[in-house]
C-alpha positions in Angstrom: -83.7 35.9 55.3 -85.7 33.2 51.9 -88.2 31.3 52.9 -89.6 28.0 51.6 -93.1 28.0 52.3 -94.1 28.8 55.2 -90.4 27.2 56.4 -87.3 30.2 57.0 -84.6 28.7 55.7 -81.4 28.9 58.4 -77.8 29.9 56.5 -75.7 27.9 58.6 -71.7 27.4 57.7 -69.8 24.1 59.2 -67.3 25.2 61.7 -63.9 22.9 62.8 -61.8 23.4 66.0 -59.0 22.2 66.3 -56.9 21.4 69.8 -53.8 22.9 69.0 -52.1 22.7 72.5 -53.5 20.9 75.3 -51.3 19.7 78.5 -52.8 16.5 77.4 -51.9 14.5 73.6 -52.7 11.0 73.1 -50.7 10.1 70.1 -46.4 9.8 69.9 -46.9 12.3 67.2 -47.6 14.6 69.4 -46.9 16.9 71.8 -48.3 17.7 74.8 -47.2 21.0 76.9 -48.6 23.3 80.5 -50.8 26.0 78.0 -54.0 26.2 75.5 -54.4 26.9 71.3 -57.7 26.7 69.6 -57.2 26.5 65.7 -60.8 27.2 64.4 -61.9 27.6 60.2 -64.9 29.0 59.5 -65.5 27.8 55.3 -62.2 29.5 54.0 -61.3 32.1 57.5 -59.2 30.8 60.2 -59.2 31.9 63.1 -56.4 30.9 66.6 -57.1 31.1 69.8 -54.6 31.7 72.3 -50.8 30.7 71.4 -49.3 27.8 73.8 -46.3 28.3 75.4 -44.6 28.3 72.3 -42.3 24.8 72.1 -45.7 22.8 70.4 -46.8 25.1 68.5 -45.6 24.0 65.8 -44.9 20.7 65.8 -48.5 20.0 66.6 -49.8 22.7 63.3 -47.5 20.1 60.9 -48.6 17.0 62.3 -51.8 18.0 61.8 -52.1 19.0 58.6 -52.9 23.4 59.7 -51.2 25.9 57.8 -50.7 28.6 60.7 -49.8 30.9 58.3 -53.2 31.5 57.3 -54.7 32.4 60.2 -56.3 35.8 58.8 -58.3 36.7 63.0 -56.1 35.9 66.2 -56.8 36.0 69.6 -55.6 35.9 72.9 -57.5 34.7 76.2 -55.3 36.9 78.1 -51.2 37.7 78.6 -50.4 34.6 79.9 -47.0 32.2 78.2 -48.2 29.5 78.8 -51.3 31.6 76.1 -49.2 33.4 73.9 -45.2 32.2 73.7 -46.1 30.6 70.3 -47.1 33.6 69.1 -43.7 34.8 67.7 -43.5 31.4 65.1 -47.2 32.7 63.8 -46.3 35.9 63.0 -43.1 35.5 61.1 -44.4 36.1 57.7 -47.9 35.6 58.5 -50.1 39.3 58.0 -53.5 38.8 60.0 -56.1 40.7 58.8 -56.4 41.5 63.0 -55.3 40.4 67.1 -58.2 40.4 69.3 -55.9 41.2 72.7 -56.5 43.5 75.9 -54.8 46.4 76.0 -53.4 45.1 80.4 -52.6 41.4 78.3 -49.4 43.8 77.4 -48.5 44.8 81.5 -46.2 42.8 83.5 -47.2 39.4 84.9 -46.1 37.5 88.3 -47.4 34.7 90.4 -46.1 34.0 93.5 -44.3 31.2 95.3 -44.7 28.5 97.7 -41.7 30.3 99.0 -43.0 34.4 99.1 -40.4 35.2 96.0 -42.7 35.7 92.0 -42.0 34.8 88.7 -43.2 36.3 86.3 -45.5 34.5 83.6 -46.9 37.5 80.8 -46.2 37.5 77.9 -42.6 35.9 76.9 -40.0 39.6 75.1 -40.4 38.3 71.5 -43.7 37.6 71.4 -44.5 40.8 72.9 -42.1 42.3 70.8 -43.8 40.5 67.5 -47.0 40.9 68.5 -46.1 45.2 69.2 -44.8 45.2 65.3 -48.3 44.6 64.7 -49.6 47.1 66.4 -51.8 48.5 62.4 -53.8 45.2 63.1 -53.9 45.2 66.4 -57.5 45.2 67.8 -57.9 46.3 71.2 -61.3 44.7 73.7 -61.9 47.4 76.1 -65.6 45.8 76.0 -67.5 42.7 73.3 -66.5 42.8 70.5 -68.4 40.9 66.8 -65.8 39.3 64.9 -65.5 39.3 60.4 -66.9 36.0 60.9 -69.5 35.8 63.5 -67.6 34.1 65.7 -68.1 36.8 69.2 -65.1 37.6 71.8 -66.1 39.2 75.6 -64.0 41.5 76.5 -63.5 42.0 80.5 -65.6 40.0 82.1 -67.7 41.4 84.8 -67.2 40.0 88.7 -71.0 38.6 89.7 -70.2 35.0 91.4 -69.1 35.4 94.8 -67.6 31.7 95.1 -65.1 32.8 92.7 -61.4 34.8 91.6 -58.6 34.6 89.9 -57.7 31.2 90.9 -54.3 32.1 91.7 -51.9 34.7 93.7 -50.8 37.1 90.6 -50.0 40.1 91.1 -48.4 43.1 88.0 -45.1 43.8 89.7 -42.4 41.5 91.0 -42.9 42.8 94.3 -46.1 41.0 95.0 -47.7 43.5 95.8 -50.0 45.2 93.0 -52.3 41.7 92.8 -53.7 41.6 89.5 -57.4 41.6 88.5 -56.6 40.1 85.2 -58.6 41.7 83.3 -57.8 41.0 80.2 -59.0 37.7 80.4 -61.9 36.7 77.6 -63.7 34.7 76.4 -65.0 33.5 72.6 -68.3 32.2 71.3 -70.2 32.1 69.0 -74.1 30.4 67.3 -74.2 27.1 66.7 -77.4 25.6 65.5 -77.5 23.5 68.8 -76.9 26.5 70.3 -73.7 28.4 72.0 -70.6 27.0 71.9 -67.7 29.0 74.0 -64.0 28.7 73.8 -62.4 29.9 77.2 -58.3 30.5 77.3 -57.9 29.9 80.9 -61.7 31.8 82.5 -59.3 33.6 85.6 -62.5 35.6 85.8 -64.7 32.7 86.8 -65.7 30.5 84.4 -69.3 30.5 85.7 -69.5 34.6 85.5 -67.7 33.9 82.0 -70.8 32.0 81.2 -73.5 34.2 82.7 -72.1 37.2 80.9 -72.5 35.9 77.5 -75.7 34.3 78.7 -76.0 38.1 78.7 -75.0 39.0 75.8 -77.0 36.6 73.7 -80.5 37.3 74.9 -80.4 34.6 77.6 -79.5 31.9 74.0 -78.3 28.1 75.9 -75.0 27.5 76.3 -74.9 23.9 74.5 -70.9 23.1 74.1 -67.9 25.0 76.5 -64.6 23.9 75.3 -60.6 25.0 77.5 -59.6 25.7 80.2 -61.2 26.6 83.9 -59.1 27.6 86.5 -60.3 25.5 89.1 -56.7 23.8 90.2 -57.0 24.8 93.8 -59.7 25.7 94.3 -61.3 24.8 97.3 -65.1 22.1 96.7 -66.7 24.2 98.0 -66.3 26.2 94.2 -66.0 22.7 91.6 -69.0 21.9 93.6 -71.0 24.9 92.4 -69.4 25.3 90.1 -71.4 21.8 88.7 -74.3 22.8 90.3 -74.2 25.8 87.6 -73.3 24.1 84.7 -76.3 21.4 85.7 -78.3 24.8 86.2 -77.7 25.9 82.3 -77.6 22.6 80.7 -74.9 22.7 79.4 -74.9 19.1 76.5 -71.0 18.6 75.9 -68.7 19.8 78.4 -64.5 19.8 77.7 -62.3 20.7 81.0 -58.6 21.3 80.0 -55.9 22.8 80.9 -55.8 24.6 84.3 -58.4 22.9 85.2 -57.3 20.7 87.9 -57.4 17.2 88.7 -59.7 17.5 91.4 -61.8 19.7 89.6 -61.6 17.5 86.3 -62.5 14.3 88.5 -64.8 16.3 90.0 -67.0 17.2 86.8 -66.4 13.2 84.8 -67.8 12.1 87.9 -71.3 14.8 88.8 -71.7 15.3 84.7 -70.8 11.7 83.1 -72.9 12.2 79.8 -71.9 15.8 79.0 -68.0 15.4 79.5 -65.6 15.0 76.7 -62.3 15.2 76.3 -60.4 18.1 74.7 -56.7 16.5 74.3 -54.2 16.9 71.7 -55.9 16.5 68.3 -59.4 16.6 69.4 -61.5 17.8 66.9 -65.2 19.6 66.9 -67.3 20.8 65.0 -69.9 22.6 64.6 -72.8 24.5 62.4 -72.8 27.7 62.9 -75.7 29.9 62.2 
């Protein structure tokens, strides 16, 4: 590393993260939908993390001046429709150099309804076919992987805490006999000058499990920012309280709960941690310096 006198010069580059899809939008020009997608710019490289349901992605990208055809890397947090439904549109006419996805993301996925029936919630057929046509670009994340731009994807997250679960009645079959452990759930993170920045899809492995694993992968480097879905919708008051306490203990400096975090948990987080919570609606932009 180059030095000047006794001080090392740390080379940094700007990182710009734009929320393309989320449940809320504060501009009449933008669309909200139940889903999530982040557009990440690191110098000349562009990365798409998740793709929403598909109804809002292209519209919001156009309105926000984002050219989806410039995505050279795509990372999928897991195989649910509200994170993968826009893939066919993104891959139409685009040849990303790499698509990071856990192999379980492409398995059949179902959720049990309150009346005992089930509904499909996996990758929509057209999007799955688009993925398979890009099989030469698929990189299966069965463990943590370093991306070309210095970002890292966690791969499967170890389930350590006793108070977290996948967050719902998820199954691998329409009869709801085979629980889906959602081992495809993964997060994305990078090192900024202020600490680690973490992007979550739904954190079905548990947001605290995810952060603990990232601390392990980064040798305990402080976590500065956590953005995205935490799947605390329907979580018990005890789980929400313990999650809040863990955020305090980890001394997270910026928290942007979104998507599947749920109203009760979002209110609890904003009430308990008002100095660090920030909005994460469509059009919101976060900027960092990466190292």
